[in-house]
C-alpha positions as a LaTeX table, in Angstrom:
\begin{tabular}{lrrr}
\hline
Residue & $x$ (\AA) & $y$ (\AA) & $z$ (\AA) \\
\hline
Val1 & 8.22 & 24.35 & $-20.71$ \\
Phe2 & 5.28 & 21.95 & $-21.19$ \\
Thr3 & 2.77 & 22.36 & $-18.38$ \\
Asp4 & $-0.93$ & 22.05 & $-17.58$ \\
Leu5 & $-0.80$ & 25.40 & $-15.72$ \\
Thr6 & $-2.61$ & 24.01 & $-12.69$ \\
Glu7 & $-2.70$ & 26.06 & $-9.51$ \\
Arg8 & $-0.59$ & 23.44 & $-7.69$ \\
Ala9 & 2.06 & 23.51 & $-10.34$ \\
Trp10 & 2.16 & 27.31 & $-10.69$ \\
Pro11 & 1.50 & 28.94 & $-7.27$ \\
Pro12 & 1.72 & 32.82 & $-7.30$ \\
Glu13 & 5.05 & 32.88 & $-5.53$ \\
Ala14 & 6.62 & 30.56 & $-8.14$ \\
Gly15 & 5.44 & 32.82 & $-10.94$ \\
Glu16 & 6.93 & 35.93 & $-9.29$ \\
Arg17 & 10.22 & 34.15 & $-8.70$ \\
Leu18 & 10.40 & 33.01 & $-12.29$ \\
Arg19 & 9.71 & 36.53 & $-13.52$ \\
Glu20 & 12.56 & 37.87 & $-11.41$ \\
Gln21 & 14.95 & 35.22 & $-12.67$ \\
Leu22 & 14.10 & 35.99 & $-16.30$ \\
Ala23 & 14.65 & 39.68 & $-15.62$ \\
Glu24 & 18.17 & 38.90 & $-14.37$ \\
Ala25 & 18.92 & 36.80 & $-17.46$ \\
Pro26 & 17.44 & 38.63 & $-20.50$ \\
Glu27 & 19.35 & 36.37 & $-22.88$ \\
Val28 & 17.19 & 33.42 & $-21.80$ \\
Leu29 & 14.12 & 32.76 & $-23.97$ \\
Leu30 & 11.26 & 30.98 & $-22.23$ \\
Thr31 & 8.37 & 29.45 & $-24.12$ \\
Val32 & 5.41 & 28.02 & $-22.07$ \\
Ile33 & 3.24 & 25.44 & $-23.86$ \\
Asp34 & $-0.07$ & 24.80 & $-22.15$ \\
Val35 & $-1.01$ & 21.09 & $-22.45$ \\
Gly36 & $-3.86$ & 21.24 & $-19.93$ \\
Val37 & $-7.59$ & 21.25 & $-20.48$ \\
Glu38 & $-10.05$ & 23.81 & $-19.23$ \\
Glu39 & $-12.52$ & 21.30 & $-17.85$ \\
Pro40 & $-10.60$ & 18.12 & $-16.84$ \\
Lys41 & $-12.54$ & 14.92 & $-16.28$ \\
Asn42 & $-10.59$ & 12.39 & $-14.20$ \\
Phe43 & $-10.80$ & 9.66 & $-11.61$ \\
Ala44 & $-7.68$ & 9.26 & $-9.42$ \\
Leu45 & $-6.40$ & 7.15 & $-6.59$ \\
Gly46 & $-4.95$ & 8.71 & $-3.47$ \\
Gly47 & $-2.08$ & 7.27 & $-1.48$ \\
Val48 & $-2.06$ & 3.73 & $-0.06$ \\
Asp49 & $-2.23$ & 3.19 & 3.66 \\
Leu50 & $-1.25$ & $-0.22$ & 5.04 \\
Ser51 & $-2.06$ & $-1.51$ & 8.53 \\
Ala52 & 1.50 & $-2.88$ & 8.62 \\
Gln53 & 4.50 & $-3.15$ & 6.34 \\
Arg54 & 5.70 & $-6.25$ & 8.16 \\
Met55 & 3.18 & $-8.81$ & 9.36 \\
Pro56 & 2.98 & $-12.44$ & 10.52 \\
Ser57 & 1.74 & $-15.05$ & 8.05 \\
Ser58 & $-1.24$ & $-15.68$ & 10.30 \\
Gly59 & $-2.30$ & $-12.03$ & 10.33 \\
Glu60 & $-4.56$ & $-9.88$ & 8.20 \\
Leu61 & $-3.42$ & $-6.89$ & 6.13 \\
Arg62 & $-5.77$ & $-3.88$ & 5.87 \\
Ile63 & $-5.29$ & $-1.72$ & 2.81 \\
Gln64 & $-6.93$ & 1.66 & 2.40 \\
Thr65 & $-6.92$ & 4.22 & $-0.36$ \\
Glu66 & $-9.22$ & 6.96 & $-1.72$ \\
Leu67 & $-10.89$ & 7.31 & $-5.07$ \\
Arg68 & $-11.41$ & 10.92 & $-6.16$ \\
Ser69 & $-13.36$ & 12.40 & $-9.09$ \\
Arg70 & $-12.59$ & 15.74 & $-10.80$ \\
Gly71 & $-15.14$ & 17.10 & $-13.23$ \\
Ala72 & $-16.65$ & 13.65 & $-13.69$ \\
Ser73 & $-19.23$ & 11.40 & $-12.02$ \\
Gly74 & $-20.14$ & 7.71 & $-12.37$ \\
Thr75 & $-19.26$ & 4.24 & $-11.25$ \\
Arg76 & $-15.74$ & 2.82 & $-11.40$ \\
Thr77 & $-14.34$ & $-0.62$ & $-10.56$ \\
Val78 & $-11.32$ & $-0.60$ & $-8.30$ \\
Thr79 & $-9.38$ & $-3.82$ & $-8.22$ \\
Leu80 & $-6.60$ & $-5.03$ & $-5.90$ \\
Tyr81 & $-3.95$ & $-7.28$ & $-7.56$ \\
Leu82 & $-1.36$ & $-9.33$ & $-5.73$ \\
Glu83 & 1.68 & $-10.69$ & $-7.55$ \\
Glu84 & 2.45 & $-14.40$ & $-7.24$ \\
Pro85 & 5.88 & $-15.06$ & $-5.68$ \\
Asp86 & 8.32 & $-15.83$ & $-8.48$ \\
Ser87 & 12.08 & $-15.72$ & $-7.89$ \\
Ser88 & 12.77 & $-15.73$ & $-11.65$ \\
Arg89 & 10.87 & $-12.48$ & $-12.27$ \\
Pro90 & 11.01 & $-9.64$ & $-13.04$ \\
Met91 & 13.40 & $-10.15$ & $-15.92$ \\
Ile92 & 14.07 & $-8.85$ & $-19.43$ \\
Leu93 & 13.21 & $-11.36$ & $-22.24$ \\
Asp94 & 13.85 & $-10.42$ & $-25.84$ \\
Gly95 & 14.13 & $-6.77$ & $-24.79$ \\
Lys96 & 10.77 & $-6.77$ & $-23.00$ \\
Pro97 & 10.09 & $-6.81$ & $-19.29$ \\
Leu98 & 8.61 & $-10.08$ & $-17.97$ \\
Leu99 & 6.73 & $-9.42$ & $-14.70$ \\
Pro100 & 5.29 & $-11.80$ & $-12.14$ \\
Val101 & 1.74 & $-12.88$ & $-12.62$ \\
Ala102 & $-0.74$ & $-10.71$ & $-10.71$ \\
Arg103 & $-4.01$ & $-12.16$ & $-9.50$ \\
Pro104 & $-7.04$ & $-10.11$ & $-8.43$ \\
Arg105 & $-7.62$ & $-10.42$ & $-4.69$ \\
Gly106 & $-10.38$ & $-7.84$ & $-4.20$ \\
Arg107 & $-12.77$ & $-5.69$ & $-6.16$ \\
Arg108 & $-14.97$ & $-2.68$ & $-5.25$ \\
Glu109 & $-17.64$ & $-0.88$ & $-7.27$ \\
Val110 & $-17.53$ & 2.82 & $-6.35$ \\
Thr111 & $-20.05$ & 5.42 & $-7.38$ \\
Leu112 & $-18.94$ & 9.01 & $-7.11$ \\
Ala113 & $-20.63$ & 12.33 & $-7.68$ \\
Glu114 & $-18.74$ & 15.09 & $-9.50$ \\
Asp115 & $-15.75$ & 16.45 & $-7.49$ \\
Ser116 & $-16.17$ & 13.98 & $-4.60$ \\
Ala117 & $-14.17$ & 11.23 & $-2.97$ \\
Gln118 & $-14.72$ & 7.99 & $-1.17$ \\
Ile119 & $-12.47$ & 5.76 & 1.02 \\
Ile120 & $-11.92$ & 2.19 & $-0.17$ \\
Asp121 & $-10.83$ & $-0.74$ & 2.10 \\
Phe122 & $-9.32$ & $-4.07$ & 1.21 \\
Arg123 & $-8.19$ & $-6.94$ & 3.39 \\
Leu124 & $-5.66$ & $-9.62$ & 2.62 \\
Ser125 & $-4.81$ & $-12.80$ & 4.55 \\
Gly126 & $-3.34$ & $-16.22$ & 3.95 \\
Met127 & $-0.18$ & $-14.90$ & 2.33 \\
Pro128 & 2.91 & $-17.12$ & 2.53 \\
Val129 & 6.15 & $-16.03$ & 4.14 \\
Gly130 & 8.06 & $-13.65$ & 1.91 \\
Thr131 & 7.94 & $-10.24$ & 0.26 \\
His132 & 4.75 & $-9.51$ & $-1.62$ \\
His133 & 4.07 & $-6.79$ & $-4.17$ \\
Gly134 & 0.62 & $-5.55$ & $-5.14$ \\
Arg135 & $-1.25$ & $-2.77$ & $-6.85$ \\
Ile136 & $-4.62$ & $-1.11$ & $-6.76$ \\
Val137 & $-6.09$ & $-0.18$ & $-10.14$ \\
Val138 & $-8.98$ & 1.96 & $-11.37$ \\
Glu139 & $-10.33$ & $-0.12$ & $-14.30$ \\
Gly140 & $-11.27$ & 1.68 & $-17.51$ \\
Asp141 & $-9.92$ & 4.74 & $-19.29$ \\
Asp142 & $-10.01$ & 8.41 & $-18.25$ \\
Gly143 & $-8.16$ & 11.60 & $-18.94$ \\
Leu144 & $-5.02$ & 10.83 & $-16.86$ \\
Pro145 & $-4.05$ & 7.14 & $-16.62$ \\
Val146 & $-0.94$ & 7.85 & $-14.56$ \\
Asp147 & $-2.95$ & 8.29 & $-11.37$ \\
Asp148 & $-5.11$ & 5.20 & $-11.88$ \\
Thr149 & $-2.61$ & 2.77 & $-10.26$ \\
Arg150 & $-0.92$ & 2.68 & $-6.80$ \\
His151 & 1.62 & 0.09 & $-5.75$ \\
Phe152 & 2.46 & $-1.40$ & $-2.37$ \\
Thr153 & 4.83 & $-3.90$ & $-0.80$ \\
Val154 & 4.52 & $-5.98$ & 2.44 \\
Asp155 & 6.84 & $-8.41$ & 4.15 \\
Val156 & 5.14 & $-11.51$ & 5.58 \\
Glu157 & 6.91 & $-13.39$ & 8.40 \\
Arg158 & 6.21 & $-16.29$ & 10.69 \\
Ala159 & 4.27 & $-15.57$ & 13.81 \\
Trp160 & 6.68 & $-13.76$ & 16.16 \\
Pro161 & 7.86 & $-16.02$ & 18.98 \\
Val162 & 7.44 & $-14.79$ & 22.56 \\
Leu163 & 9.04 & $-16.59$ & 25.47 \\
Val164 & 7.18 & $-16.20$ & 28.78 \\
Val165 & 9.21 & $-17.18$ & 31.80 \\
Ala166 & 7.28 & $-17.71$ & 35.05 \\
Asp167 & 7.88 & $-19.44$ & 38.35 \\
Pro168 & 5.96 & $-22.67$ & 39.10 \\
Gly169 & 2.36 & $-21.98$ & 40.18 \\
Val170 & 2.16 & $-18.61$ & 38.46 \\
Asn171 & $-0.89$ & $-18.28$ & 36.22 \\
Thr172 & 0.25 & $-16.88$ & 32.83 \\
Ser173 & $-2.99$ & $-17.44$ & 30.93 \\
Asn174 & $-4.28$ & $-13.88$ & 31.16 \\
Phe175 & $-0.91$ & $-12.47$ & 30.02 \\
Val176 & $-0.77$ & $-14.95$ & 27.05 \\
Asp177 & $-4.37$ & $-14.14$ & 26.12 \\
Val178 & $-3.55$ & $-10.44$ & 25.85 \\
Leu179 & $-0.75$ & $-11.19$ & 23.39 \\
Ala180 & $-2.45$ & $-14.03$ & 21.54 \\
Pro181 & $-6.21$ & $-14.39$ & 22.34 \\
Tyr182 & $-7.54$ & $-17.89$ & 22.49 \\
Glu183 & $-9.84$ & $-17.40$ & 19.49 \\
Gln184 & $-6.90$ & $-16.35$ & 17.36 \\
Arg185 & $-4.71$ & $-19.21$ & 18.55 \\
Ala186 & $-7.48$ & $-21.68$ & 17.73 \\
Ala187 & $-7.98$ & $-20.18$ & 14.30 \\
Gly188 & $-4.22$ & $-19.96$ & 13.62 \\
Thr189 & $-4.36$ & $-16.17$ & 13.14 \\
Ala190 & $-2.47$ & $-15.06$ & 16.27 \\
Arg191 & 0.36 & $-12.54$ & 15.68 \\
Phe192 & 2.45 & $-14.02$ & 18.46 \\
Asp193 & 3.49 & $-17.61$ & 19.24 \\
Cys194 & 3.79 & $-17.69$ & 23.02 \\
Arg195 & 5.75 & $-20.35$ & 24.85 \\
Val196 & 5.59 & $-20.58$ & 28.63 \\
Val197 & 8.62 & $-22.03$ & 30.51 \\
Gln198 & 9.94 & $-22.10$ & 34.02 \\
Pro199 & 13.28 & $-20.46$ & 35.02 \\
Ala200 & 14.87 & $-23.91$ & 35.53 \\
Glu201 & 14.32 & $-24.72$ & 31.83 \\
Leu202 & 16.22 & $-21.73$ & 30.53 \\
Pro203 & 19.71 & $-23.32$ & 30.50 \\
Asn204 & 18.48 & $-26.03$ & 28.13 \\
Leu205 & 16.61 & $-23.79$ & 25.67 \\
Val206 & 17.97 & $-22.97$ & 22.26 \\
Leu207 & 16.89 & $-19.34$ & 22.00 \\
Glu208 & 18.10 & $-18.93$ & 18.41 \\
Asp209 & 15.07 & $-20.86$ & 17.23 \\
\hline
\end{tabular}
């Protein structure tokens, strides 16, 4: 067994359980090889939190993660990359993976003290309709590269249509402003595309659109 013998990987109850299992099977030979270090120095990213996994093309995506330090201090650059839509990729060419081109869309300089953490925020907007893949990367080398990258996916759709049906003379402006504020409609960033009609117009509407 190759292990770094960390407390998380080897909690006390797991060790006791393994000892009992080995006692029940004396013919089994177990060799433990410690590949850890006594004083690890590492920068790592936590999980990725998205404000939405599906969003309208006029909306803004908020992305949050955490940079943590273990046994090390200093400044690290954290970059957000977004892949360009490419229906021909990924693919295998001459036995090698050919991935979509990823462009940097945000960068943060983070300074951490030893054994500390800091929340990092990114915002993305102006993405075309479709499925988008991105990743957040801690630039530079450290003791454990596997935790320096986190991936995410988001689906971008057209602004969601909302049909508001009201009798003649009914003021619907306040209701529409709640769903799609005027400032957002003017800027083209409203999440909902509201259309106000009267009941008499319903028979002639094509609701599939």
